[in-house]
C-alpha positions in Angstrom: 10.0 6.6 1.0 6.5 5.8 0.0 3.5 6.3 2.0 1.1 3.4 3.1 -2.3 4.4 1.6 -4.2 2.5 4.2 -2.6 3.8 7.5 -0.5 6.8 6.1 2.9 5.4 7.4 6.2 6.1 5.7 7.4 2.8 4.3 10.9 2.1 2.5 10.0 1.0 -0.9 13.5 -1.1 -1.0 12.7 -3.0 2.2 9.0 -3.3 1.9 7.9 -6.9 1.7 4.2 -6.1 1.6 3.3 -4.6 -1.9 0.5 -4.8 -4.2 -0.2 -3.5 -8.0 -3.1 -1.6 -8.8 -3.9 0.2 -12.4 -0.1 -0.1 -13.2 1.2 1.4 -9.7 2.8 -0.3 -6.9 1.7 0.3 -3.4 3.8 -0.3 -0.5 2.7 -1.3 3.2 3.8 -1.4 6.6 2.2 -4.7 7.3 0.4 -7.8 6.0 -2.8 -6.1 7.6 -2.7 -3.2 5.8 -2.0 -5.0 2.6 -5.1 -7.1 3.1 -7.2 -4.1 3.7 -6.1 -2.7 0.4 -6.4 -6.0 -1.5 -10.1 -6.1 -0.4 -11.0 -2.7 -1.8 -8.0 -1.2 -3.8 -10.1 1.5 -5.4 -10.9 3.1 -2.0 -7.4 3.6 -0.9 -5.6 4.2 -4.4 -7.9 7.7 -4.3 -5.7 8.6 -1.1 -2.4 7.8 -2.7 
């Protein structure tokens, strides 16, 4: 399980349809809204992960 860097929710990487790449790492999201927030400012959220 991965942790959504925006909301902190656990996300199953195998089933996650919302994902983004940033600095060579894949981030997984529970919803399109969390993915959009991350994509607007990935540096802010990548620090949390």
